[in-house]
N, C-alpha and C positions, 0 to 999 in steps of 0.2 A: 419875855419874862424869864428870869433866872433865879436859881437858889443862891444862898449866901456864898457858896463856894464858886459861883460863876457858871455852874452846869445849867444848860437850858432846861426849863420845865417842859413836860410833854402834855399837850392838850389832847382831849378826846378827839378821835377821828380815825380815818383809815390810813395806814402806812405800809409801805413796802420795806421789808427788812432783808438786808443782804449782809455781806461781810463787813460793810462799813458800819453797821449797827452792832455786830458781834461776830466773832469767828464761828460761832455755832451755826450760822446761816450760810452754809456752803451752797445750799439750794435756796433761793429767795422765797419768802412767804409773804402773804398779805395778812394783816391783822387789823382788827377794829379795837383801838385802845379805849377802855372804859375809864380808867383813871391811873394816875401815877401813884405809887405806894410810898408816900413820904416818911412813913414811920420806920422804914428800913434805912440804914446808914451806909450806902455804897461808897466806894472810893470815888475820888474826884473824876468827873467826866462820865460817870455811869449812873444808872437809875433802874429801879424795878417798875414794871407796868403790869397792870391787870388787863387782860385783853382776850379777844376771841380770834382764833385763826379762821380765815375765810377760804372758801373754795372758789372755783373759777366763776361762779355766779354771784359771789358776794355774800353767800350764806355762811353763818357760823357753823363750824364743824367741831371745834374743841375749845374749851376755856383753858387759858394758860396764864402763868405769871412768868414774865421774861426779864432777864437782866440784860440791859441794852445801853448803848451810847446814844443819847438823844441827837447828837449832831449827825449821826449816820442814818437816822430814820428819815425816809422820804415820804412826805404826804402825797396821797393819791386821791384823785376824784374818781369815785366808783359809782357809775350809774346802775341802779337795780335792773336785773333782768327778769321780766315778768315770767311767771311759771308757764304761761301758754306758749311762749316763744322758745322755751328751752328744748333742746333736742337730746334724746338719749343717745349714748354711743351705739353704733351699729352692733348687732349681735353677730357672733362668728357664724359663718355659713356652715350648715350641717353637711357632713360628708356622707355620701351614699356608700353602702356596703361595708360598714364597720365591723 
């Protein structure tokens, strides 16, 4: 599905965003797109999306509105990680004689 200008529409779902989606993503991030924001009028090939940034477990950590190129967004299948199986990072070892 595309807009009148030929730019692909963005469907809700989980995506990996890297430099192909926008130069702002020097470090790739995972997002769950809620919706595309069609009321804004971006230049050809770009769009705005309303989304949540996800952590390594797939949990939302921050709500964001991002300016991206839909052709650079890579869909990802993300299986949920049950709370019971998550591990905390190890605590630093305490040093004796401080």
